[in-house]
C-alpha positions as CSV (number, residue, x, y, z in Angstrom):
1,X,9.6,3.1,4.9
2,X,10.4,1.9,1.3
3,X,8.6,0.6,-1.5
4,X,9.4,-2.9,-0.2
5,X,8.4,-2.4,3.0
6,X,5.1,-1.3,1.8
7,X,4.7,-4.5,-0.3
8,X,5.3,-6.8,2.6
9,X,2.9,-4.6,5.2
10,X,-0.1,-4.7,2.1
11,X,0.9,-8.8,1.5
12,X,0.6,-9.2,5.7
13,X,-2.5,-7.4,5.6
14,X,-4.1,-9.1,2.4
15,X,-3.1,-12.3,3.7
16,X,-4.5,-11.7,7.5
17,X,-7.7,-10.6,5.8
18,X,-7.6,-14.2,4.1
19,X,-8.4,-12.1,0.3
20,X,-6.6,-13.6,-2.5
21,X,-4.3,-11.2,-4.7
22,X,-7.3,-11.2,-7.4
23,X,-10.2,-10.5,-5.2
24,X,-7.9,-7.6,-3.6
25,X,-7.5,-6.1,-7.2
26,X,-11.3,-6.5,-7.6
27,X,-12.2,-4.6,-4.7
28,X,-9.6,-2.1,-5.1
29,X,-10.6,-1.8,-9.0
30,X,-7.0,-2.2,-9.7
31,X,-5.5,-5.3,-12.3
32,X,-4.0,-8.4,-10.1
33,X,-0.7,-7.8,-11.5
34,X,-0.3,-4.2,-9.9
35,X,-1.4,-6.1,-6.6
36,X,1.7,-8.5,-7.5
37,X,3.9,-5.4,-8.6
38,X,2.7,-3.1,-5.2
39,X,3.6,-6.7,-3.1
40,X,7.0,-7.3,-4.6
41,X,8.1,-3.2,-3.7
42,X,7.9,-2.2,-7.4
43,X,9.2,1.5,-6.8
44,X,7.4,3.3,-9.6
45,X,3.7,2.0,-8.4
46,X,1.4,4.4,-9.2
47,X,0.1,6.2,-6.1
48,X,-3.2,6.6,-6.9
49,X,-3.7,2.5,-7.3
50,X,-2.1,2.3,-4.5
51,X,-3.8,4.8,-2.4
52,X,-6.9,2.8,-3.7
53,X,-5.1,-1.0,-2.9
54,X,-4.3,0.5,1.0
55,X,-8.0,2.0,1.4
56,X,-9.4,-1.1,0.4
57,X,-7.4,-2.9,3.3
58,X,-8.5,-0.8,5.6
59,X,-4.9,1.0,6.1
60,X,-5.0,4.3,7.3
61,X,-2.3,6.6,5.7
62,X,-0.9,9.3,8.0
63,X,1.3,12.1,6.9
64,X,3.4,13.7,9.7
65,X,5.4,16.8,8.8
66,X,9.3,17.1,10.6
67,X,9.0,19.3,13.7
68,X,10.5,22.5,13.0
69,X,14.4,22.5,14.4
70,X,14.7,26.4,15.0
71,X,15.6,27.3,18.0
72,X,14.1,30.5,20.1
């Protein structure tokens, strides 16, 4: 996943929930400009603020470690 793909995903979920950027920003306690930048794939978007936006949308983040490639 890259910042552009994440932005498109966030925008799609926000629209499915019929939220404006302003409403989402208020729910996540971030600026409307931040939501705009995130949705447009800004690669330097702050992680903490991004996680707040995802949580406000009910998006769950999962981290998956790479499997060991060690052969016995």
